N, C-alpha and C positions, 0 to 999 in steps of 0.2 A: 486402178490397183493397189489394194490396202494389203497391207502387209505388218507384221511386227518385224524388227531386226536383230534375230538370235546372235550373229558373229558380234554387234558392238555392244551390245546390252546384256551380252550372258555374265550368269556368274562362274570366274576362272576358279575360284576357289572351291565352288562346288563340282566342276570338272574334275578338280586336280583329285579331290578327295573320292571321286567316283572311279576315276582312275585308279586310283592305289588298291578296290575291293577287288581288283583283279589278279593283285599280285600275288605270290607265295610266299613274300617275307612279310614280318609284322610294323608295316610301315605306315598302316593307315593314320595313325593318332601323330606319326611325328608331321605328315604331310599336313595334319590341319593345326598344328601350332602356331604361339606366336614365336618368332624368333628373335634373339639379341643382336641387332648387329651394329657397328662399328661406321664413321664417317668412310665416305669411300674418296677417292686421294683426286684433290680438284685440278681440273686443266683449265684451259680458255674454252667457255661452252658457251654457244652464243643461239641464242631463238632468233632462227629467222622470220619466222611466221607461225602465228595462234591464227588458227581455224577459228570461225565467228557461231561456225552453225545454220548460217543463214545462207548468201547467194556464192558464200566462197567455198563450203562443202563443212566436213566434220570427220572425224574419224577414219584419218588417213593411214591404216595399215600394212602398207607393201614399201621395197624398196623406192628410192627417186630414179632418177634418167637426165641426164647431165652433158650439157654439149658444150663444147667449145667455149662459148662464148661466159659461161659460169647459170645460166637459166638452167632450172629444173622444173621435170614433168613429172606427174605422178596422180595418182587417183583418190579419192576419197571414199570410205562407205558410205556413206549420207551426205546429209546436206543436199543443195543445188536447190533448185527451181521444185522439185519435187520431193525431196528427200530421200530421192534412192541413189543419190553419191552423183561427183563427179569425176571430167578429167582437168587440169588444172597447169596450169605455167605458171613457175614460180619467178620473176627474175631475180640477177642478185642483190639489188636492194630487199628484197621480201613482197615486192609489189606482186599480188597472187590475180590471174584473171582465170576465170571459168573458161574452159576451150567447149564445153559439153554438161550438161545436166541429165543426169538418164533419167525416163518417165513411165518404164514397165515394159513398153515390146523390144526395146531396143538394148536392154539388161537391169538389172537394178543387184545393186550391191557389189561394186568392182573389188575384187582383193587381189589386185595382181599388181603386177610392176608394167610399167611399158615399152615398146621396142619402135625401134622407125626403122623408115628405108632411106635412101638417100637420097630421095625426094622430098622427105620431109612428112611422110604422111605415119601416125602412130598405129598400131596395130595393140590389141589387149582383147583381158575373156573379162566377164562378169559373172559370180556364182551363183545367178538365180535370173529370172527374169526373160524374156524374148516369148515363152508361150502364156496365154490364160491361166488367171489362177486354180484352184483347184483339179490341174494334171497331176502328171506322174509325179513331179519334183513340189506341188503344191502351190510354190509362189515363181515357179518355171525354173528349165534347170538348167539356163545360162547360156549366154552369147559368146561369140569371134566377133570382135568389130573392127573397122576403121574409121580413121578419123583423119580428114583430108586437110590439106594446109588452109581452106578458108573454114575449118570447122562444122564441115558435114560430115557427120557420122553414117557409117552402111554397116547394116548388121551383115556381115560374112556369112553365120553360118549359126542354126539356132538347135541347142541341144534338146534330144527327146528323152533322155535319161533311160534310153532302151538301152538297145546294142552299143549304139554310135556311141554312148555316154551321155555323161551330165555331171553340172554343178563343177565346172572348173574353177580351183582357186590361182591354180599360179600360173605365173607370166608366159609369152610365148617366144620363139624365138624363129631367126626368120632367114633364110638362104639366098644363094643368089640369083635364085631364081624366081624368087618373091613367093612362096611356101613358106606355112607357118606351122610349126612343130611345136603340140604341148601336151598336157597329159588332166585327164577330170579325175576325180575321186568318186564316181558311183557311176554304173552303168557298164555294158560290155558285157558281159558272162554273167547274166540273170540269176543263177544258180548260186553264184558264190558268195559265202557267208551267210545265207538265209537261214542257216539253223545258227545261228550264236547271236540272237540278237542282243543281250546283253553285252558282250563286246562287240557291236556296233556303236551303243549308249555310249561306252568308255571313252570314245574315240577326242578328236582334239577339239570338236563345235558339238554343241549341247541339241542338235537337230532330236527332235520324235524320227519313230520309225516312218511313220506315214510323210514326216515330212522331206525324212532323210534321201527314200530310194533304195533299189536294190543295185546290186553287181559290185564288183571290185576295182572299176575305175580303167580306163583303157589310155594308151600314147595313139596320137590322133598327129595327122597333117591335113591343114587345109589348103587347099592350092588356089590359084589369082582369083580362080570364078569363083570360091567359096564350096568348092564339091570337098566333101571329109572322104580322106579312110581313115578306120582303125590299124596301124601300126601293131599294134600287143594289146589283149585283152586281160587283167591280170586275174589269178586263178586264186590268189589268196595262200598255196602253199606248191609251190616254195615261193613264186616269183614276188608273192608278196599282195597287201590289197591296201587303197589310201595313197597313192602317190603323192606326194608333195615338193614345190618347189619348182623351179624349173629345172630343165633338160637344161646338156652342156651335150658339147658336139665337137670330139676330133677331128684330127685332119684327114683321116678317111673316110669320114661322114657317120659312125658310128653314134649312138646320145650313150648318155650315163643321166643315172637318177637314184632317190632312192621311193620306198614307201615304207608307210608311218609304221604298216600295219603286218602282218605275214612274215613268212619265210619258219625255217623249222622253230625257232620257237614262237613266233605270233608276234615278237614283237620289234620286225621291222627287215629291210635288207637294202643293198646297193645293188643294184641292177646294169647292167650292157645289153645294148638292144643294137643287135647285128645291123648292117645295111638291108640287110635278109628278111629282117623282122624277127630273127630269134634272137629269142634276150636267153641270157646269161647270170645267172646270181654271183654275183661277185662275193659277196659278203651277208651272209642273216647273224644277225645281231641275238646276240644268248642271254639278254639281261645281266641282272646285277653279279658280280661287280661292274662287268661292264656296261654300255651303254643300251638304251631302248627308248623307242620311236626317235630316228633321225630325221632332221629335220633338212629339208630342201632348200636353196642347189647344193650338190656336192660340189666341193672343190679338188681337183684332181693337179697334181704336180705334173713336172716332163720323164719322173721316172713309173710314174702310173702310182704311185701313193696317194689316197683320199682320207681330206678331212673334212670337218665338220663337227654338228653339234647335236647331241641326243635331249630329249627333254624330259625324260625321267632316266634311271639307273646310274652308275657309277655309287663311290663309295658309302652313299647315305641317301641317294635314290632322289635326287636334286638334279640330277644332270649331270651331261658332261661334254668338252671337247674332245674329240677321240682326233684318232692317224689310223687306217686301216693300208697294211703297205700291199705292194702289190702281190704277194704270198698268201693273203687273204688273212694277214694277223693283225687283230685289233689291239692298241694300245690308247690307254686313257690318259691323254695330258694333261686335263682338270679333269676333277670330281668338285661340284661345285656344292658349296655348305649349307646353302638355304639363309645366311645372315651377309654381311658385308658383300662378299665375292659373288652372289647373284644366287637365282632360281630360276630353274625353267625356260633355258631359250629355248623359242619358238621360230626358228630360222636359222639358215646353216653361216657358216663363218665366209670370211673376207680376206685373204693371205696377202703379204704384200711379196715385195721382193729378195726382202731378208727372210719371210720365212712365217713372219709375227701372223698368228689367227687374230680379226677384231669380230665381236658378236655385240649382239644384247642379251637380255635376258628378262622375260616379263613380269621378274618379283628382286625381292632383294636389293640390295645397296645403301642399307642405311640408312633408310627411312623408317617411320610409323604405322604407314600410308597405308594405304591400297590392301584393305583386307587383315592389317597388321602385318604383313608379309615384307611390306616394303616395296617401293615401285617400281624398282628393276636397274639396270645397269648398262653400260658400257664398258667393255670390258678387250685387254691383251691377252693372250695367251704367246710367249714369245715359243721358239724351236726347244728352248730345252724341257716347256712345259710349264714354267712359270707365270703365275696369272696376276696381271696389275688391274683396277678398277680405276678406270679412266674417270667415268660421273656415275654417281648413284643420285637417280631419281626420286624427285619428293611429290612427286603428285600434284605439284603446283601448280607456278608459270614455265618451269622447264618442263611438264610431259609426265606421263606416266605408264608404265605396258609397254613397253616399247616392242614389234613385233617382226619387223621391216630389214633385210639386209639392209647393210654398210654401204656406201658408196666411199672410193675414196680416191681425192685429186692426183697430180702430180705435185704436189707439195706435200702429201701426206694428211692433208686434211678431213676430216671424215662427215660424212653428210648423211643426216636418215630421218626419221619417222616416229612418233609415239601416238597413239590413237587416242590418246585422253592428258589430261592436265591443259593445261595453255590457258583459253580465256572459261574461266571457270563458271563464269553468267550464262555458261551455255547448257547446263545442266548435266546432269550425267556423271560427270566427272570430270567433266571440259571436253573441248571441243579437237585436241589434239595440238601437234604441235609440230614443224621442220627444222630441225636443228643443225648446226654444226659443233665440231669438233675441233680443235686445232690441236696439236701435235705440241 
């Protein structure tokens, strides 16, 4: 299987400018200008591992899974034996071991986090692969896989790109019976959004129409034997399309998630899927001055309020940190300015017990690298909406353009990944890093 790598090698500046052409406000020039940035507030920032792009993988895009010993597990979008991505283990001392190298039929370009059962088996998704080249999704429509404790990978399900869904980009959640739940970005209702090709091209990833496929995405269930059930097929309006990020589940078994597009203004939704499979839209984003294009997974507190980020929208259209209360009212907690405070979060936030939100932006933060936009930030927004930049990436050894959600340990340390920077001899802006930020 031979393929280009649209995720890791795309021009994000081009995508951002392309998306701006769909807006009804004059922000195109603003999105493409250089920014004046200030220094980020320094914290105790440590690189735990810099990928080499060889056997250990490259371009980690998603969040990590950490066990009680401090060992972390994740995926890389590239690298490994065939340059189609890896599942890796990283010890507390930073030693990295590749548990599996993807080769094509088992998947290509994993963009998801991992989930682990009580027996120690890992489960995840790949965004491509599983089927031969030239099919419905050109590079294959993606897989759901299981990796056991001996390192043997089993493909549990291969997506066709049809009514079953295709191109999953988010991780999975696991119930006590061993069922897996997740979303795909395409497939399902194949009549959905086919009349709006330009809008499809303005999305999060710069696939061509031929590469990307049809349909608005699905919520699916995979049982322990690998049988898939489509629980919901998105229709665009009012329920949204292009679901992004993991699902979350309440004690009653209801699921919650976000879509990047769709809803009443076609800039994203927060939805609830009841145990019966019925979907209720809890909020449709309305655009500037509020948020546009929400990122998952959402965060839900005990009162039923949701918190998260949007890639666009806000006072200057550089993204927001938001709260949507249980009555469906949106509050912008922070509007990014595109400078030192950050620009364009591409993943949801992490919330601590005090109500503080932590996240990353792919641009901004105080450097002049990464298309002169800055190479990203780690930020904190407290319960009152005050933002603090905890780290500004330089695009050098410390990494660049983080897109994965942060995880937090009991001591308040944050862990994450950045797909660029690190080992710059790797080419293409670096092979990426795993980092730790101490409070």
